[in-house]
C-alpha positions in Angstrom: 61.1 115.7 19.8 63.1 113.4 17.7 61.1 112.2 14.7 61.1 108.6 14.5 59.4 108.1 11.2 62.2 107.2 8.6 60.4 108.6 5.7 60.1 112.0 7.4 63.8 111.7 8.5 64.7 111.2 4.8 62.9 114.0 3.3 64.0 116.4 6.1 67.4 115.5 5.0 66.5 116.8 1.6 65.2 120.2 3.0 68.7 120.4 5.1 70.7 120.0 2.0 68.7 122.8 0.2 69.3 125.0 3.2 72.9 124.2 3.4 73.2 124.8 -0.4 71.7 128.1 0.2 74.1 128.9 2.9 77.2 127.6 0.9 76.3 129.9 -2.0 75.9 132.9 0.2 79.2 132.2 1.9 81.3 131.9 -1.3 79.5 135.0 -2.8 80.5 137.0 0.6 84.1 135.8 0.9 85.3 135.4 -2.6 82.8 137.7 -4.6 81.5 134.7 -6.7 78.4 132.8 -6.9 79.0 128.9 -7.0 77.0 127.1 -9.7 74.3 125.2 -8.2 75.3 121.5 -8.0 74.5 120.5 -4.4 70.7 120.6 -4.7 70.8 118.8 -8.2 72.6 115.8 -6.5 69.7 115.4 -3.8 68.3 112.6 -6.0 70.4 110.3 -8.0 70.0 109.9 -11.0 69.7 113.6 -12.0 66.2 113.1 -13.5 62.9 112.7 -12.0 60.8 110.6 -14.6 61.0 112.6 -17.9 62.2 115.9 -16.3 65.8 117.0 -15.4 66.2 117.9 -11.7 67.7 121.3 -11.6 68.6 123.8 -8.7 65.8 126.0 -8.1 68.0 129.3 -8.1 68.7 128.5 -11.8 64.9 128.9 -12.5 64.7 132.3 -10.4 63.3 130.3 -7.3 64.8 131.3 -3.9 66.1 127.9 -2.4 65.7 129.1 1.3 62.1 130.1 0.7 61.2 127.1 -1.1 62.6 125.0 1.7 60.6 127.1 4.2 57.3 126.3 2.1 58.1 122.7 1.9 59.0 122.4 5.7 55.3 123.7 6.3 53.9 120.6 4.4 56.7 118.4 6.2 55.6 119.5 9.5 51.9 119.6 9.1 50.6 117.3 6.6 50.9 114.0 8.2 53.3 110.9 8.4 54.1 110.9 4.6 55.1 114.5 4.7 56.7 115.7 1.4 58.1 112.1 0.6 55.6 111.9 -2.5 55.8 115.6 -3.3 57.0 116.7 -6.8 57.4 120.3 -8.1 57.7 121.3 -11.7 58.5 124.4 -13.1 57.9 124.3 -16.9 59.5 121.2 -18.1 62.2 120.9 -15.2 61.7 119.4 -11.8 63.0 121.6 -8.7 62.1 119.4 -6.0 61.3 115.5 -5.8 60.7 113.6 -2.4 62.1 110.4 -1.8 59.1 108.3 -2.7 57.6 109.9 -5.9 57.7 106.6 -7.8 55.2 104.9 -5.3 51.9 103.9 -6.5 48.6 104.1 -4.7 45.0 105.3 -4.7 44.5 109.1 -5.2 40.9 109.0 -4.4 38.7 112.0 -5.7 41.7 113.1 -7.9 40.2 110.6 -10.1 37.3 112.9 -11.0 39.4 115.1 -13.0 40.5 112.0 -15.2 36.8 111.1 -15.7 35.9 114.6 -17.1 39.1 114.4 -19.4 37.5 111.3 -20.7 34.5 113.4 -21.4 36.8 116.0 -23.4 38.1 113.1 -25.6 34.6 111.8 -26.4 33.6 115.2 -27.1 36.6 115.8 -29.5 35.4 112.5 -31.2 31.8 113.9 -31.8 30.5 111.1 -29.5 28.9 113.5 -27.3 28.5 117.2 -26.3 28.3 118.8 -22.9 24.7 119.1 -23.2 23.9 115.5 -24.3 21.2 114.1 -21.9 22.3 110.9 -19.9 18.6 109.8 -20.7 19.7 109.5 -24.4 22.6 107.4 -23.5 21.1 105.1 -20.9 17.1 104.9 -20.7 17.0 103.8 -17.1 17.5 107.4 -16.2 14.6 108.8 -18.4 12.0 108.6 -15.7 13.5 110.3 -12.9 16.5 112.4 -14.6 15.0 113.2 -18.1 16.8 116.5 -18.1 20.2 115.9 -16.5 23.2 116.3 -19.0 27.0 115.6 -19.0 27.4 119.2 -18.1 25.3 118.7 -15.1 27.4 115.6 -14.1 30.9 117.2 -14.7 29.9 120.3 -12.6 28.2 118.4 -9.7 24.8 120.3 -10.4 22.8 117.1 -11.6 20.8 116.6 -8.4 21.4 112.8 -9.0 20.7 110.7 -5.9 20.8 106.9 -5.6 18.4 104.7 -3.4 20.0 102.4 -0.9 22.3 102.3 2.1 25.8 103.9 2.3 28.4 101.3 1.3 30.9 102.3 3.9 28.4 102.2 6.8 28.8 106.1 7.1 26.1 108.4 8.1 25.5 109.7 4.8 23.2 109.4 1.9 26.2 109.4 -0.7 28.0 106.1 -1.9 24.9 103.9 -2.0 25.4 100.0 -2.4 23.1 100.5 -5.4 24.3 103.8 -7.1 22.6 103.0 -10.3 19.3 102.5 -8.7 17.6 106.1 -9.0 16.3 107.7 -6.0 14.5 111.0 -5.4 16.5 113.9 -6.9 18.2 116.0 -4.6 17.1 119.2 -6.6 16.2 120.0 -10.3 19.3 119.8 -12.4 21.4 123.1 -12.8 19.8 124.6 -9.6 22.3 123.8 -6.9 25.8 122.4 -6.2 26.1 119.0 -4.3 29.5 117.2 -4.3 28.1 113.8 -4.7 30.0 110.4 -5.7 27.0 108.8 -6.6 26.5 111.0 -9.5 30.1 110.6 -10.4 29.8 106.8 -10.6 26.8 107.2 -12.9 29.2 109.9 -15.0 31.6 107.2 -15.4 29.2 104.6 -16.4 27.4 106.6 -19.2 30.9 107.7 -20.5 31.8 103.9 -20.7 28.8 103.4 -22.8 29.7 106.3 -25.1 33.2 105.1 -25.3 32.0 101.5 -25.8 34.9 100.2 -23.6 36.1 100.7 -20.2 37.2 104.0 -19.4 40.6 102.5 -18.2 41.1 101.1 -21.8 40.0 104.4 -23.4 42.2 106.7 -21.5 45.1 104.3 -21.5 45.1 104.6 -25.2 44.4 108.3 -25.7 46.0 109.6 -22.7 48.3 107.4 -20.7 50.3 105.6 -23.2 51.2 108.7 -25.0 52.6 110.1 -21.7 54.4 106.7 -21.0 52.2 105.9 -18.0 52.2 102.3 -17.7 51.8 101.5 -14.1 48.4 102.6 -13.1 45.1 101.1 -12.0 41.5 102.0 -11.6 38.6 100.5 -9.6 36.1 98.8 -11.5 33.1 96.5 -11.8 32.3 93.8 -14.3 28.6 93.2 -13.9 26.9 96.1 -15.7 24.1 95.2 -18.1 25.8 97.0 -21.1 28.5 94.5 -20.9 31.5 96.7 -20.5 33.9 96.8 -17.7 32.9 100.0 -15.6 35.6 102.1 -13.8 34.4 104.4 -11.0 34.2 108.0 -12.0 34.4 109.1 -8.4 37.6 107.6 -7.4 40.0 104.8 -7.3 42.8 105.7 -9.8 46.0 104.4 -8.5 49.4 106.0 -9.8 52.5 107.5 -8.7 53.4 111.2 -8.1 55.6 111.2 -11.2 52.8 110.2 -13.3 50.2 112.3 -11.7 52.8 115.3 -12.4 52.8 114.2 -16.2 49.1 114.7 -16.2 49.6 118.3 -14.8 52.2 119.1 -17.0 49.7 118.2 -19.8 47.1 120.4 -18.5 49.8 123.3 -17.8 50.8 123.1 -21.5 47.2 123.5 -22.8 46.5 119.9 -23.4 49.9 119.3 -25.3 52.4 116.5 -23.9 55.9 117.9 -24.2 58.9 115.6 -24.3 62.4 115.6 -25.9 61.5 118.8 -27.5 58.3 117.5 -29.2 54.7 118.6 -28.5 51.7 116.2 -29.0 48.2 117.4 -28.5 46.3 115.0 -26.4 43.3 117.4 -25.1 41.9 120.4 -26.7 43.0 123.8 -25.5 39.5 125.0 -25.3 38.5 121.9 -23.0 41.6 122.8 -20.6 40.6 126.6 -20.6 36.8 125.8 -19.9 37.6 123.1 -17.4 39.9 125.2 -15.3 37.5 128.1 -14.8 34.4 128.4 -12.7 31.4 126.7 -14.2 29.1 127.1 -11.3 26.8 130.2 -11.4 27.0 132.4 -8.4 23.3 132.7 -8.2 22.8 128.9 -7.2 23.4 127.5 -3.6 25.2 124.5 -2.0 22.5 121.8 -1.7 21.4 121.2 1.9 22.8 117.6 2.1 25.2 115.9 4.5 28.0 117.0 2.3 27.0 120.7 2.2 30.5 121.5 3.8 32.1 120.9 0.4 31.1 124.2 -1.4 31.7 124.4 -5.1 29.9 127.8 -6.0 32.3 129.9 -7.6 35.1 127.4 -7.0 34.3 124.5 -9.5 35.0 123.9 -13.1 34.6 120.5 -15.1 35.6 118.4 -12.3 38.5 120.6 -11.3 38.5 123.0 -8.3 39.3 126.5 -9.3 40.7 129.4 -7.3 37.7 131.5 -8.0 35.5 133.8 -5.9 32.2 133.1 -4.4 29.1 135.2 -4.4 30.5 137.2 -1.5 33.6 138.0 -3.5 35.9 135.8 -1.3 38.8 134.0 -3.2 39.1 130.4 -2.2 43.1 130.6 -1.6 43.8 134.4 -1.6 47.6 133.5 -1.3 47.5 131.5 -4.4 47.6 133.0 -8.2 43.9 133.6 -9.3 44.5 131.2 -12.2 45.5 128.2 -10.0 43.5 125.0 -10.4 43.7 121.6 -8.8 42.3 118.2 -8.2 42.1 116.9 -4.6 41.3 113.5 -2.9 41.0 111.8 0.3 44.3 111.5 2.4 45.7 114.7 1.1 46.3 113.7 -2.4 46.7 116.9 -4.5 47.5 118.1 -7.9 47.8 122.0 -8.4 48.3 123.6 -11.8 49.5 127.3 -11.4 49.9 128.8 -14.9 51.1 132.3 -13.5 54.2 130.7 -11.9 54.6 128.0 -14.7 54.3 125.4 -12.1 52.8 121.8 -11.4 52.8 120.6 -7.7 52.0 117.0 -6.7 51.5 116.0 -3.0 50.5 112.5 -2.5 50.2 110.3 0.6 48.2 107.8 2.6 48.2 109.5 6.0 45.6 111.0 8.2 42.7 112.7 6.2 41.5 114.5 9.3 44.6 116.5 10.3 43.9 119.4 7.9 41.4 121.6 6.2 42.8 121.4 2.8 42.0 124.9 1.5 43.4 126.7 4.6 46.3 124.5 4.7 47.3 125.0 1.1 46.5 128.6 1.2 49.1 129.0 4.0 51.5 127.1 1.8 51.0 129.3 -1.1 51.8 132.2 0.8 55.2 130.9 1.8 55.7 129.6 -1.8 54.8 133.1 -3.2 58.0 134.2 -1.4 60.1 132.0 -3.3 58.8 132.4 -6.8 58.0 136.3 -6.7 
């Protein structure tokens, strides 16, 4: 059936160029015994750069263009209306694919959580906190119901924090209370179970705001975003907190483009150093990147029996980053992806993958149908196809 979506048609054309370029190189090599230098694919976008990165032909980096096209076609055909229009792939400090709308800015939802934990990393580096700082020592309102909850618990979804009040989205869920700071009955003692819980992340953002003594937007803007030349971004916020600082939602609400999200991924891929124009500047400690990107959830605990129990992080969760670890049964989350893969994921199929083994960063953003896919199964299939291109 003919595709009527102009965005999908435009990015399908990019895939066609990639395939035609592969065929042209093969034809010239077969007929004339020479391999044509790759120019066709480098001209897919104009100009020949994407953000701060040069756009180069994948085969110049040892990536098979036809196999890459097949992997991208899987996303294009199955992900939703936005397809690969906001998809960007980096190999080291070069771009090998960029969709037609990688400069579009919108909400990346729970990808925000990884930025929240990065704020904690920066506060720890400034000796304003440790992972084991208790939230009760930051804000006394939590001392009665949550005296033993630490920042580590919040960064790993093991705090057991639960707020009282109705769901603000009128959903059949205990999470996302209209009063997220009103302490309710704990879900479980801290450190004894895993529960992916946005109320806890909202509290996390609030206590980090008190440590920073400014909004997390202003804090990260100075420490992280400006050094990477990320200027067009927003973050959902409230201004009525008793401490007097604007509070950004630790659970979600950052708005930025695929190009700028890829900058954050590149920073993580390079161990916390931002590299541009041949210079490297450390923004996050290497120790934090290594710890955040490996499993922090003991295999001895269980996923809590809540209405969000389908989101299982035991063996698969670092410091607000998903990791390609193994669970208590020895099952790797995405067997087709390298074991060192880690990622941030958000509603509407907004994804940021860092794959150190392949020296790659992959961003897929969109505002299309969330319910189309099981993200883990979907991207496991994608990585199986991509493996054929890079290995």
